[in-house]
ROSELO-815876 format. One record per atom (N, C-alpha, C): chain; x, y, z. Coordinates in Angstrom, 3 decimals. Example, Ala and Ser with C-alpha at 12.3 -4.5 7.8 and 13.67 -1.06 7.14 Angstrom:
# residues 2
<node chain="A" x="13.190" y="-5.690" z="7.800"/>
<node chain="A" x="12.300" y="-4.500" z="7.800"/>
<node chain="A" x="13.200" y="-3.300" z="7.800"/>
<node chain="A" x="12.850" y="-2.250" z="7.080"/>
<node chain="A" x="13.670" y="-1.060" z="7.140"/>
<node chain="A" x="12.900" y="0.030" z="7.870"/>
//
This chain:
# residues 147
<node chain="A" x="8.001" y="31.905" z="0.034"/>
<node chain="A" x="7.052" y="32.991" z="0.094"/>
<node chain="A" x="6.468" y="33.262" z="-1.292"/>
<node chain="A" x="7.369" y="33.280" z="-2.328"/>
<node chain="A" x="7.004" y="33.545" z="-3.781"/>
<node chain="A" x="5.993" y="32.420" z="-4.132"/>
<node chain="A" x="6.157" y="31.169" z="-3.798"/>
<node chain="A" x="5.346" y="30.190" z="-4.212"/>
<node chain="A" x="3.967" y="30.411" z="-3.630"/>
<node chain="A" x="3.911" y="30.859" z="-2.333"/>
<node chain="A" x="2.675" y="31.109" z="-1.601"/>
<node chain="A" x="1.887" y="32.223" z="-2.445"/>
<node chain="A" x="2.565" y="33.265" z="-2.867"/>
<node chain="A" x="1.910" y="34.385" z="-3.505"/>
<node chain="A" x="1.427" y="33.933" z="-4.940"/>
<node chain="A" x="2.277" y="33.172" z="-5.567"/>
<node chain="A" x="1.835" y="32.585" z="-6.915"/>
<node chain="A" x="0.645" y="31.785" z="-6.796"/>
<node chain="A" x="0.677" y="30.878" z="-5.741"/>
<node chain="A" x="-0.498" y="29.947" z="-5.548"/>
<node chain="A" x="-1.764" y="30.769" z="-5.398"/>
<node chain="A" x="-1.700" y="31.785" z="-4.611"/>
<node chain="A" x="-2.908" y="32.691" z="-4.250"/>
<node chain="A" x="-3.365" y="33.375" z="-5.488"/>
<node chain="A" x="-2.368" y="33.770" z="-6.401"/>
<node chain="A" x="-2.807" y="34.534" z="-7.591"/>
<node chain="A" x="-3.366" y="33.650" z="-8.643"/>
<node chain="A" x="-2.957" y="32.385" z="-8.785"/>
<node chain="A" x="-3.368" y="31.471" z="-9.839"/>
<node chain="A" x="-4.398" y="30.385" z="-9.266"/>
<node chain="A" x="-4.796" y="30.623" z="-8.025"/>
<node chain="A" x="-5.757" y="29.659" z="-7.465"/>
<node chain="A" x="-5.200" y="28.459" z="-6.826"/>
<node chain="A" x="-4.012" y="28.517" z="-6.382"/>
<node chain="A" x="-3.336" y="27.444" z="-5.801"/>
<node chain="A" x="-3.993" y="26.919" z="-4.521"/>
<node chain="A" x="-4.799" y="27.765" z="-3.995"/>
<node chain="A" x="-5.471" y="27.319" z="-2.690"/>
<node chain="A" x="-6.647" y="26.460" z="-2.970"/>
<node chain="A" x="-6.995" y="26.129" z="-4.207"/>
<node chain="A" x="-8.137" y="25.230" z="-4.430"/>
<node chain="A" x="-7.637" y="23.769" z="-4.150"/>
<node chain="A" x="-8.634" y="22.936" z="-3.905"/>
<node chain="A" x="-8.349" y="21.519" z="-3.603"/>
<node chain="A" x="-7.932" y="20.850" z="-4.843"/>
<node chain="A" x="-7.014" y="19.856" z="-4.597"/>
<node chain="A" x="-6.552" y="19.015" z="-5.636"/>
<node chain="A" x="-6.436" y="17.537" z="-5.165"/>
<node chain="A" x="-6.100" y="16.643" z="-6.018"/>
<node chain="A" x="-6.021" y="15.212" z="-5.645"/>
<node chain="A" x="-4.909" y="15.069" z="-4.615"/>
<node chain="A" x="-3.837" y="15.943" z="-4.651"/>
<node chain="A" x="-2.770" y="15.802" z="-3.676"/>
<node chain="A" x="-3.038" y="16.533" z="-2.393"/>
<node chain="A" x="-4.191" y="17.164" z="-2.219"/>
<node chain="A" x="-4.475" y="17.898" z="-0.908"/>
<node chain="A" x="-4.526" y="16.903" z="0.129"/>
<node chain="A" x="-3.855" y="17.187" z="1.237"/>
<node chain="A" x="-3.763" y="16.321" z="2.356"/>
<node chain="A" x="-5.082" y="16.577" z="3.194"/>
<node chain="A" x="-5.593" y="15.367" z="3.640"/>
<node chain="A" x="-6.751" y="15.440" z="4.352"/>
<node chain="A" x="-6.679" y="16.281" z="5.666"/>
<node chain="A" x="-5.443" y="16.348" z="6.313"/>
<node chain="A" x="-5.281" y="17.031" z="7.486"/>
<node chain="A" x="-5.351" y="18.514" z="7.210"/>
<node chain="A" x="-5.433" y="19.019" z="6.001"/>
<node chain="A" x="-5.485" y="20.364" z="5.601"/>
<node chain="A" x="-7.006" y="20.760" z="5.268"/>
<node chain="A" x="-7.916" y="19.789" z="5.374"/>
<node chain="A" x="-9.252" y="19.935" z="5.069"/>
<node chain="A" x="-10.154" y="19.936" z="6.292"/>
<node chain="A" x="-11.355" y="20.524" z="6.336"/>
<node chain="A" x="-12.223" y="20.389" z="7.375"/>
<node chain="A" x="-13.177" y="19.076" z="7.114"/>
<node chain="A" x="-13.790" y="18.581" z="8.138"/>
<node chain="A" x="-14.561" y="17.415" z="7.958"/>
<node chain="A" x="-15.829" y="17.578" z="6.985"/>
<node chain="A" x="-16.281" y="18.765" z="6.969"/>
<node chain="A" x="-17.462" y="19.089" z="6.005"/>
<node chain="A" x="-17.060" y="18.864" z="4.534"/>
<node chain="A" x="-15.863" y="19.419" z="4.283"/>
<node chain="A" x="-15.333" y="19.256" z="2.856"/>
<node chain="A" x="-15.028" y="17.848" z="2.586"/>
<node chain="A" x="-14.434" y="17.079" z="3.461"/>
<node chain="A" x="-14.146" y="15.664" z="3.389"/>
<node chain="A" x="-15.486" y="14.886" z="3.097"/>
<node chain="A" x="-16.500" y="15.204" z="3.823"/>
<node chain="A" x="-17.702" y="14.533" z="3.678"/>
<node chain="A" x="-18.254" y="14.840" z="2.358"/>
<node chain="A" x="-18.124" y="16.075" z="1.842"/>
<node chain="A" x="-18.664" y="16.444" z="0.543"/>
<node chain="A" x="-17.874" y="15.600" z="-0.581"/>
<node chain="A" x="-16.660" y="15.482" z="-0.435"/>
<node chain="A" x="-15.834" y="14.664" z="-1.445"/>
<node chain="A" x="-16.395" y="13.255" z="-1.421"/>
<node chain="A" x="-16.631" y="12.611" z="-0.312"/>
<node chain="A" x="-17.127" y="11.288" z="-0.267"/>
<node chain="A" x="-18.545" y="11.197" z="-0.829"/>
<node chain="A" x="-19.470" y="12.152" z="-0.560"/>
<node chain="A" x="-20.763" y="12.170" z="-1.074"/>
<node chain="A" x="-20.756" y="12.287" z="-2.497"/>
<node chain="A" x="-20.010" y="13.185" z="-3.102"/>
<node chain="A" x="-19.861" y="13.380" z="-4.564"/>
<node chain="A" x="-19.338" y="12.209" z="-5.345"/>
<node chain="A" x="-18.254" y="11.631" z="-4.659"/>
<node chain="A" x="-17.637" y="10.490" z="-5.305"/>
<node chain="A" x="-18.646" y="9.344" z="-5.279"/>
<node chain="A" x="-19.457" y="9.139" z="-4.232"/>
<node chain="A" x="-20.502" y="8.121" z="-4.136"/>
<node chain="A" x="-21.487" y="8.340" z="-5.303"/>
<node chain="A" x="-21.893" y="9.620" z="-5.451"/>
<node chain="A" x="-22.917" y="9.896" z="-6.462"/>
<node chain="A" x="-22.315" y="9.563" z="-7.816"/>
<node chain="A" x="-21.022" y="9.870" z="-8.040"/>
<node chain="A" x="-20.434" y="9.569" z="-9.248"/>
<node chain="A" x="-20.506" y="8.044" z="-9.584"/>
<node chain="A" x="-20.176" y="7.329" z="-8.625"/>
<node chain="A" x="-20.183" y="5.791" z="-8.628"/>
<node chain="A" x="-21.614" y="5.333" z="-9.059"/>
<node chain="A" x="-22.606" y="5.905" z="-8.450"/>
<node chain="A" x="-23.983" y="5.415" z="-8.611"/>
<node chain="A" x="-24.358" y="5.873" z="-10.157"/>
<node chain="A" x="-24.034" y="7.061" z="-10.559"/>
<node chain="A" x="-24.257" y="7.537" z="-11.952"/>
<node chain="A" x="-23.435" y="6.627" z="-13.007"/>
<node chain="A" x="-22.173" y="6.242" z="-12.675"/>
<node chain="A" x="-21.338" y="5.604" z="-13.618"/>
<node chain="A" x="-21.540" y="4.146" z="-13.628"/>
<node chain="A" x="-21.748" y="3.474" z="-12.499"/>
<node chain="A" x="-21.801" y="2.070" z="-12.349"/>
<node chain="A" x="-23.250" y="1.475" z="-12.005"/>
<node chain="A" x="-24.121" y="2.283" z="-11.687"/>
<node chain="A" x="-25.387" y="1.900" z="-11.411"/>
<node chain="A" x="-25.601" y="1.364" z="-9.963"/>
<node chain="A" x="-26.696" y="0.813" z="-9.635"/>
<node chain="A" x="-27.072" y="0.189" z="-8.385"/>
<node chain="A" x="-27.066" y="-1.305" z="-8.492"/>
<node chain="A" x="-26.655" y="-1.950" z="-7.413"/>
<node chain="A" x="-26.625" y="-3.411" z="-7.347"/>
<node chain="A" x="-28.052" y="-3.925" z="-6.980"/>
<node chain="A" x="-28.761" y="-4.451" z="-7.974"/>
<node chain="A" x="-30.188" y="-4.813" z="-7.772"/>
<node chain="A" x="-30.302" y="-6.017" z="-6.890"/>
<node chain="A" x="-29.198" y="-6.694" z="-6.698"/>
<node chain="A" x="-29.336" y="-7.959" z="-5.782"/>
<node chain="A" x="-29.451" y="-7.639" z="-4.332"/>
<node chain="A" x="-29.208" y="-6.371" z="-4.076"/>
<node chain="A" x="-29.317" y="-5.963" z="-2.633"/>
<node chain="A" x="-30.711" y="-5.673" z="-2.216"/>
<node chain="A" x="-31.101" y="-6.117" z="-1.026"/>
<node chain="A" x="-32.477" y="-5.852" z="-0.540"/>
<node chain="A" x="-32.626" y="-4.564" z="0.068"/>
<node chain="A" x="-31.471" y="-4.022" z="0.653"/>
<node chain="A" x="-31.524" y="-2.726" z="1.405"/>
<node chain="A" x="-30.538" y="-1.714" z="0.700"/>
<node chain="A" x="-30.818" y="-0.481" z="0.788"/>
<node chain="A" x="-29.945" y="0.608" z="0.220"/>
<node chain="A" x="-28.629" y="0.587" z="0.934"/>
<node chain="A" x="-27.613" y="0.886" z="0.150"/>
<node chain="A" x="-26.241" y="0.921" z="0.754"/>
<node chain="A" x="-26.112" y="2.182" z="1.568"/>
<node chain="A" x="-25.160" y="2.127" z="2.607"/>
<node chain="A" x="-24.830" y="3.257" z="3.362"/>
<node chain="A" x="-23.322" y="3.512" z="3.328"/>
<node chain="A" x="-22.995" y="4.754" z="3.451"/>
<node chain="A" x="-21.507" y="5.120" z="3.433"/>
<node chain="A" x="-21.237" y="5.751" z="4.696"/>
<node chain="A" x="-20.283" y="5.250" z="5.382"/>
<node chain="A" x="-19.771" y="5.835" z="6.662"/>
<node chain="A" x="-18.419" y="6.297" z="6.588"/>
<node chain="A" x="-18.149" y="7.371" z="7.270"/>
<node chain="A" x="-16.801" y="7.955" z="7.300"/>
<node chain="A" x="-16.415" y="7.991" z="8.766"/>
<node chain="A" x="-15.349" y="7.361" z="9.170"/>
<node chain="A" x="-14.916" y="7.316" z="10.515"/>
<node chain="A" x="-13.399" y="6.962" z="10.647"/>
<node chain="A" x="-12.915" y="7.092" z="11.953"/>
<node chain="A" x="-11.557" y="6.597" z="12.293"/>
<node chain="A" x="-11.619" y="5.116" z="12.422"/>
<node chain="A" x="-10.595" y="4.483" z="12.039"/>
<node chain="A" x="-10.369" y="3.021" z="12.175"/>
<node chain="A" x="-9.979" y="2.748" z="13.667"/>
<node chain="A" x="-10.705" y="1.951" z="14.267"/>
<node chain="A" x="-10.507" y="1.561" z="15.734"/>
<node chain="A" x="-9.633" y="0.467" z="15.973"/>
<node chain="A" x="-9.756" y="-0.481" z="15.068"/>
<node chain="A" x="-8.848" y="-1.747" z="15.355"/>
<node chain="A" x="-8.652" y="-2.453" z="13.985"/>
<node chain="A" x="-7.966" y="-3.494" z="14.119"/>
<node chain="A" x="-7.721" y="-4.414" z="12.850"/>
<node chain="A" x="-6.555" y="-3.839" z="12.044"/>
<node chain="A" x="-6.222" y="-4.604" z="10.935"/>
<node chain="A" x="-5.178" y="-4.285" z="10.046"/>
<node chain="A" x="-5.511" y="-2.994" z="9.302"/>
<node chain="A" x="-4.615" y="-2.005" z="9.287"/>
<node chain="A" x="-4.873" y="-0.730" z="8.693"/>
<node chain="A" x="-5.383" y="-0.839" z="7.259"/>
<node chain="A" x="-6.469" y="-0.101" z="7.107"/>
<node chain="A" x="-7.145" y="-0.177" z="5.729"/>
<node chain="A" x="-7.667" y="1.335" z="5.403"/>
<node chain="A" x="-7.789" y="1.599" z="4.129"/>
<node chain="A" x="-8.419" y="2.898" z="3.727"/>
<node chain="A" x="-9.943" y="2.832" z="3.883"/>
<node chain="A" x="-10.441" y="1.569" z="3.583"/>
<node chain="A" x="-11.895" y="1.450" z="3.690"/>
<node chain="A" x="-12.238" y="0.037" z="3.660"/>
<node chain="A" x="-13.613" y="-0.341" z="3.721"/>
<node chain="A" x="-14.038" y="-1.605" z="3.551"/>
<node chain="A" x="-15.493" y="-1.665" z="3.260"/>
<node chain="A" x="-15.899" y="-2.747" z="2.662"/>
<node chain="A" x="-17.299" y="-2.950" z="2.337"/>
<node chain="A" x="-17.848" y="-4.181" z="3.135"/>
<node chain="A" x="-18.929" y="-3.970" z="3.808"/>
<node chain="A" x="-19.536" y="-5.116" z="4.552"/>
<node chain="A" x="-20.875" y="-5.428" z="3.792"/>
<node chain="A" x="-20.892" y="-6.692" z="3.203"/>
<node chain="A" x="-22.056" y="-7.039" z="2.373"/>
<node chain="A" x="-23.324" y="-7.385" z="3.365"/>
<node chain="A" x="-23.102" y="-7.665" z="4.593"/>
<node chain="A" x="-24.143" y="-7.984" z="5.480"/>
<node chain="A" x="-24.886" y="-6.844" z="5.885"/>
<node chain="A" x="-24.191" y="-5.684" z="6.102"/>
<node chain="A" x="-24.835" y="-4.388" z="6.434"/>
<node chain="A" x="-25.068" y="-3.618" z="5.216"/>
<node chain="A" x="-24.547" y="-4.036" z="4.092"/>
<node chain="A" x="-24.511" y="-3.272" z="2.806"/>
<node chain="A" x="-24.028" y="-1.832" z="3.133"/>
<node chain="A" x="-22.859" y="-1.836" z="3.700"/>
<node chain="A" x="-22.161" y="-0.586" z="4.148"/>
<node chain="A" x="-20.668" y="-0.452" z="3.691"/>
<node chain="A" x="-20.606" y="0.716" z="3.098"/>
<node chain="A" x="-19.166" y="1.149" z="2.722"/>
<node chain="A" x="-18.626" y="2.075" z="3.820"/>
<node chain="A" x="-17.407" y="1.682" z="4.394"/>
<node chain="A" x="-16.748" y="2.467" z="5.434"/>
<node chain="A" x="-15.455" y="3.093" z="4.927"/>
<node chain="A" x="-15.379" y="4.353" z="5.024"/>
<node chain="A" x="-14.046" y="5.064" z="4.632"/>
<node chain="A" x="-13.299" y="5.439" z="6.016"/>
<node chain="A" x="-12.152" y="5.014" z="6.093"/>
<node chain="A" x="-11.355" y="5.279" z="7.261"/>
<node chain="A" x="-10.548" y="6.512" z="6.947"/>
<node chain="A" x="-11.105" y="7.706" z="7.198"/>
<node chain="A" x="-10.367" y="8.844" z="6.741"/>
<node chain="A" x="-9.005" y="9.106" z="7.476"/>
<node chain="A" x="-8.836" y="8.519" z="8.698"/>
<node chain="A" x="-7.526" y="8.760" z="9.301"/>
<node chain="A" x="-6.422" y="8.038" z="8.598"/>
<node chain="A" x="-6.773" y="7.040" z="7.795"/>
<node chain="A" x="-5.781" y="6.283" z="7.076"/>
<node chain="A" x="-5.534" y="6.751" z="5.569"/>
<node chain="A" x="-6.370" y="7.632" z="5.195"/>
<node chain="A" x="-6.319" y="8.250" z="3.802"/>
<node chain="A" x="-5.550" y="9.564" z="3.827"/>
<node chain="A" x="-4.211" y="9.570" z="3.387"/>
<node chain="A" x="-3.538" y="10.863" z="3.419"/>
<node chain="A" x="-3.945" y="12.053" z="2.577"/>
<node chain="A" x="-4.563" y="11.664" z="1.438"/>
<node chain="A" x="-4.917" y="12.752" z="0.510"/>
<node chain="A" x="-6.265" y="12.475" z="-0.064"/>
<node chain="A" x="-6.857" y="13.562" z="-0.744"/>
<node chain="A" x="-8.078" y="13.394" z="-1.467"/>
<node chain="A" x="-8.091" y="12.268" z="-2.456"/>
<node chain="A" x="-6.932" y="12.116" z="-3.161"/>
<node chain="A" x="-6.755" y="10.968" z="-4.103"/>
<node chain="A" x="-7.181" y="9.705" z="-3.519"/>
<node chain="A" x="-6.583" y="9.433" z="-2.232"/>
<node chain="A" x="-6.850" y="8.177" z="-1.607"/>
<node chain="A" x="-8.310" y="8.060" z="-1.258"/>
<node chain="A" x="-8.935" y="9.021" z="-0.827"/>
<node chain="A" x="-10.370" y="9.027" z="-0.486"/>
<node chain="A" x="-11.223" y="8.678" z="-1.721"/>
<node chain="A" x="-10.999" y="9.407" z="-2.840"/>
<node chain="A" x="-11.725" y="9.107" z="-4.061"/>
<node chain="A" x="-11.485" y="7.636" z="-4.535"/>
<node chain="A" x="-10.321" y="7.259" z="-4.527"/>
<node chain="A" x="-9.942" y="5.915" z="-4.979"/>
<node chain="A" x="-10.551" y="4.889" z="-4.060"/>
<node chain="A" x="-10.588" y="5.194" z="-2.741"/>
<node chain="A" x="-11.119" y="4.231" z="-1.810"/>
<node chain="A" x="-12.611" y="4.070" z="-2.005"/>
<node chain="A" x="-13.382" y="5.164" z="-2.204"/>
<node chain="A" x="-14.795" y="5.158" z="-2.391"/>
<node chain="A" x="-15.071" y="4.264" z="-3.560"/>
<node chain="A" x="-14.319" y="4.557" z="-4.774"/>
<node chain="A" x="-14.562" y="3.764" z="-5.942"/>
<node chain="A" x="-14.294" y="2.352" z="-5.696"/>
<node chain="A" x="-13.123" y="2.072" z="-5.114"/>
<node chain="A" x="-12.798" y="0.655" z="-4.825"/>
<node chain="A" x="-13.845" y="-0.042" z="-4.029"/>
<node chain="A" x="-14.330" y="0.580" z="-2.947"/>
<node chain="A" x="-15.283" y="-0.089" z="-2.138"/>
<node chain="A" x="-16.608" y="-0.307" z="-2.911"/>
<node chain="A" x="-16.984" y="0.734" z="-3.709"/>
<node chain="A" x="-18.175" y="0.600" z="-4.428"/>
<node chain="A" x="-18.081" y="-0.523" z="-5.428"/>
<node chain="A" x="-16.879" y="-0.763" z="-6.000"/>
<node chain="A" x="-16.728" y="-1.854" z="-6.917"/>
<node chain="A" x="-17.019" y="-3.187" z="-6.130"/>
<node chain="A" x="-16.629" y="-3.313" z="-4.816"/>
<node chain="A" x="-17.013" y="-4.477" z="-4.038"/>
<node chain="A" x="-18.541" y="-4.519" z="-3.788"/>
<node chain="A" x="-19.144" y="-3.427" z="-3.654"/>
<node chain="A" x="-20.659" y="-3.392" z="-3.412"/>
<node chain="A" x="-21.315" y="-3.991" z="-4.639"/>
<node chain="A" x="-20.695" y="-3.865" z="-5.793"/>
<node chain="A" x="-21.292" y="-4.372" z="-7.032"/>
<node chain="A" x="-20.942" y="-5.788" z="-7.299"/>
<node chain="A" x="-19.944" y="-6.308" z="-6.543"/>
<node chain="A" x="-19.602" y="-7.670" z="-6.800"/>
<node chain="A" x="-20.342" y="-8.661" z="-5.930"/>
<node chain="A" x="-20.405" y="-9.962" z="-6.343"/>
<node chain="A" x="-21.004" y="-11.014" z="-5.457"/>
<node chain="A" x="-20.140" y="-11.437" z="-4.272"/>
<node chain="A" x="-19.967" y="-10.500" z="-3.362"/>
<node chain="A" x="-19.025" y="-10.645" z="-2.275"/>
<node chain="A" x="-19.485" y="-11.884" z="-1.360"/>
<node chain="A" x="-20.704" y="-11.856" z="-1.014"/>
<node chain="A" x="-21.229" y="-12.890" z="0.029"/>
<node chain="A" x="-21.049" y="-14.262" z="-0.573"/>
<node chain="A" x="-21.210" y="-14.483" z="-1.790"/>
<node chain="A" x="-21.180" y="-15.935" z="-2.337"/>
<node chain="A" x="-19.775" y="-16.276" z="-2.761"/>
<node chain="A" x="-18.856" y="-15.409" z="-3.004"/>
<node chain="A" x="-17.633" y="-15.813" z="-3.642"/>
<node chain="A" x="-16.331" y="-15.238" z="-2.925"/>
<node chain="A" x="-16.339" y="-14.100" z="-2.197"/>
<node chain="A" x="-15.231" y="-13.595" z="-1.764"/>
<node chain="A" x="-14.296" y="-14.518" z="-0.818"/>
<node chain="A" x="-14.912" y="-15.044" z="0.129"/>
<node chain="A" x="-14.035" y="-15.878" z="1.084"/>
<node chain="A" x="-13.554" y="-17.163" z="0.423"/>
<node chain="A" x="-14.321" y="-17.713" z="-0.539"/>
<node chain="A" x="-13.735" y="-18.946" z="-1.134"/>
<node chain="A" x="-12.591" y="-18.460" z="-1.965"/>
<node chain="A" x="-12.595" y="-17.423" z="-2.690"/>
<node chain="A" x="-11.518" y="-16.927" z="-3.504"/>
<node chain="A" x="-10.370" y="-16.473" z="-2.742"/>
<node chain="A" x="-10.674" y="-15.888" z="-1.514"/>
<node chain="A" x="-9.608" y="-15.423" z="-0.643"/>
<node chain="A" x="-8.756" y="-16.667" z="-0.257"/>
<node chain="A" x="-9.401" y="-17.738" z="0.114"/>
<node chain="A" x="-8.620" y="-18.980" z="0.474"/>
<node chain="A" x="-7.737" y="-19.479" z="-0.642"/>
<node chain="A" x="-8.304" y="-19.344" z="-1.826"/>
<node chain="A" x="-7.563" y="-19.855" z="-3.008"/>
<node chain="A" x="-6.338" y="-18.987" z="-3.453"/>
<node chain="A" x="-6.659" y="-17.617" z="-3.431"/>
<node chain="A" x="-5.689" y="-16.719" z="-4.090"/>
<node chain="A" x="-5.004" y="-15.805" z="-3.092"/>
<node chain="A" x="-5.469" y="-15.681" z="-1.887"/>
<node chain="A" x="-4.970" y="-14.686" z="-0.897"/>
<node chain="A" x="-5.444" y="-13.279" z="-1.319"/>
<node chain="A" x="-5.018" y="-12.297" z="-0.513"/>
<node chain="A" x="-5.606" y="-10.947" z="-0.764"/>
<node chain="A" x="-5.008" y="-10.317" z="-2.088"/>
<node chain="A" x="-3.786" y="-10.223" z="-2.049"/>
<node chain="A" x="-3.107" y="-9.513" z="-3.283"/>
<node chain="A" x="-3.519" y="-10.023" z="-4.633"/>
<node chain="A" x="-3.695" y="-11.402" z="-4.772"/>
<node chain="A" x="-4.017" y="-11.984" z="-6.003"/>
<node chain="A" x="-5.512" y="-12.315" z="-6.178"/>
<node chain="A" x="-6.349" y="-11.829" z="-5.188"/>
<node chain="A" x="-7.722" y="-12.136" z="-5.204"/>
<node chain="A" x="-8.393" y="-11.390" z="-6.395"/>
<node chain="A" x="-9.057" y="-12.116" z="-7.263"/>
<node chain="A" x="-9.690" y="-11.574" z="-8.476"/>
<node chain="A" x="-10.664" y="-10.354" z="-8.209"/>
<node chain="A" x="-11.311" y="-10.384" z="-7.082"/>
<node chain="A" x="-12.255" y="-9.233" z="-6.832"/>
<node chain="A" x="-11.448" y="-8.004" z="-6.443"/>
<node chain="A" x="-10.334" y="-8.267" z="-5.731"/>
<node chain="A" x="-9.489" y="-7.125" z="-5.327"/>
<node chain="A" x="-8.728" y="-6.550" z="-6.533"/>
<node chain="A" x="-8.279" y="-7.421" z="-7.366"/>
<node chain="A" x="-7.716" y="-6.959" z="-8.588"/>
<node chain="A" x="-8.596" y="-6.140" z="-9.415"/>
<node chain="A" x="-9.770" y="-6.603" z="-9.575"/>
<node chain="A" x="-10.837" y="-5.842" z="-10.333"/>
<node chain="A" x="-11.170" y="-4.542" z="-9.677"/>
<node chain="A" x="-11.277" y="-4.451" z="-8.327"/>
<node chain="A" x="-11.604" y="-3.252" z="-7.676"/>
<node chain="A" x="-10.400" y="-2.273" z="-7.835"/>
<node chain="A" x="-9.225" y="-2.694" z="-7.706"/>
<node chain="A" x="-7.918" y="-1.830" z="-7.862"/>
<node chain="A" x="-7.899" y="-1.274" z="-9.342"/>
<node chain="A" x="-8.299" y="-2.049" z="-10.359"/>
<node chain="A" x="-8.303" y="-1.604" z="-11.636"/>
<node chain="A" x="-9.363" y="-0.521" z="-11.948"/>
<node chain="A" x="-10.509" y="-0.704" z="-11.357"/>
<node chain="A" x="-11.610" y="0.224" z="-11.513"/>
<node chain="A" x="-11.191" y="1.550" z="-10.756"/>
<node chain="A" x="-10.640" y="1.477" z="-9.697"/>
<node chain="A" x="-10.232" y="2.719" z="-8.909"/>
<node chain="A" x="-9.290" y="3.473" z="-9.760"/>
<node chain="A" x="-8.211" y="2.747" z="-10.285"/>
<node chain="A" x="-7.311" y="3.461" z="-11.096"/>
<node chain="A" x="-7.773" y="4.037" z="-12.411"/>
<node chain="A" x="-8.760" y="3.264" z="-12.992"/>
<node chain="A" x="-9.307" y="3.719" z="-14.244"/>
<node chain="A" x="-10.229" y="4.906" z="-14.107"/>
<node chain="A" x="-10.970" y="5.017" z="-13.024"/>
<node chain="A" x="-12.004" y="6.046" z="-12.811"/>
<node chain="A" x="-11.731" y="7.229" z="-11.918"/>
<node chain="A" x="-10.616" y="7.205" z="-11.065"/>
<node chain="A" x="-10.528" y="8.201" z="-10.116"/>
<node chain="A" x="-10.321" y="9.644" z="-10.689"/>
<node chain="A" x="-9.558" y="9.701" z="-11.878"/>
<node chain="A" x="-9.278" y="11.062" z="-12.456"/>
<node chain="A" x="-10.482" y="11.560" z="-13.104"/>
<node chain="A" x="-11.285" y="10.654" z="-13.750"/>
<node chain="A" x="-12.613" y="11.142" z="-14.309"/>
<node chain="A" x="-13.494" y="11.632" z="-13.269"/>
<node chain="A" x="-13.614" y="10.869" z="-12.248"/>
<node chain="A" x="-14.501" y="11.261" z="-11.055"/>
<node chain="A" x="-14.091" y="12.617" z="-10.514"/>
<node chain="A" x="-12.785" y="12.714" z="-10.196"/>
<node chain="A" x="-12.362" y="14.104" z="-9.776"/>
<node chain="A" x="-12.683" y="15.300" z="-10.593"/>
<node chain="A" x="-12.398" y="14.982" z="-11.874"/>
<node chain="A" x="-12.704" y="16.009" z="-12.933"/>
<node chain="A" x="-14.186" y="16.477" z="-12.836"/>
<node chain="A" x="-15.046" y="15.546" z="-12.594"/>
<node chain="A" x="-16.564" y="15.876" z="-12.514"/>
<node chain="A" x="-16.984" y="16.407" z="-11.248"/>
<node chain="A" x="-16.207" y="16.195" z="-10.152"/>
<node chain="A" x="-16.726" y="16.638" z="-8.789"/>
<node chain="A" x="-15.944" y="17.824" z="-8.366"/>
<node chain="A" x="-14.773" y="18.176" z="-8.768"/>
<node chain="A" x="-13.863" y="19.123" z="-8.077"/>
<node chain="A" x="-14.536" y="20.472" z="-8.048"/>
<node chain="A" x="-15.247" y="20.926" z="-9.076"/>
<node chain="A" x="-15.898" y="22.191" z="-9.049"/>
<node chain="A" x="-17.116" y="22.324" z="-8.286"/>
<node chain="A" x="-17.647" y="21.206" z="-7.668"/>
<node chain="A" x="-18.818" y="21.227" z="-6.891"/>
<node chain="A" x="-18.569" y="21.245" z="-5.382"/>
<node chain="A" x="-17.291" y="21.254" z="-5.036"/>
<node chain="A" x="-16.825" y="21.204" z="-3.669"/>
<node chain="A" x="-16.522" y="22.629" z="-3.156"/>
//
């Protein structure tokens, strides 16, 4: 009870990276994804090789191996599987990770490298994981007061 009172007095009810998604409404989650995507565009730019504008979708994963998100180069679409992301941190990292894939030459190189290296050692996956780890805190610091 004391923790609850202290949290209320010092603003503990505000969202943080450790906030669980099941404690948020869908509107707030969509706002986190939208602002994170805008951060990515502002920070990394737009992929000029793409002929269509990219789209971001937020949905439940219906089948396949469990994933936080995916990028489809054929639809130029980033999908965030919110039901697999336990916290805001996971959502922010996933958007950044999938945006990194959007910027990479996925169509021409991904499958060839996948056969050679596998998923865990795939150079594009390694790069996307490094980018998400490097930028998620900066992203959160820039967007948290806009939510």
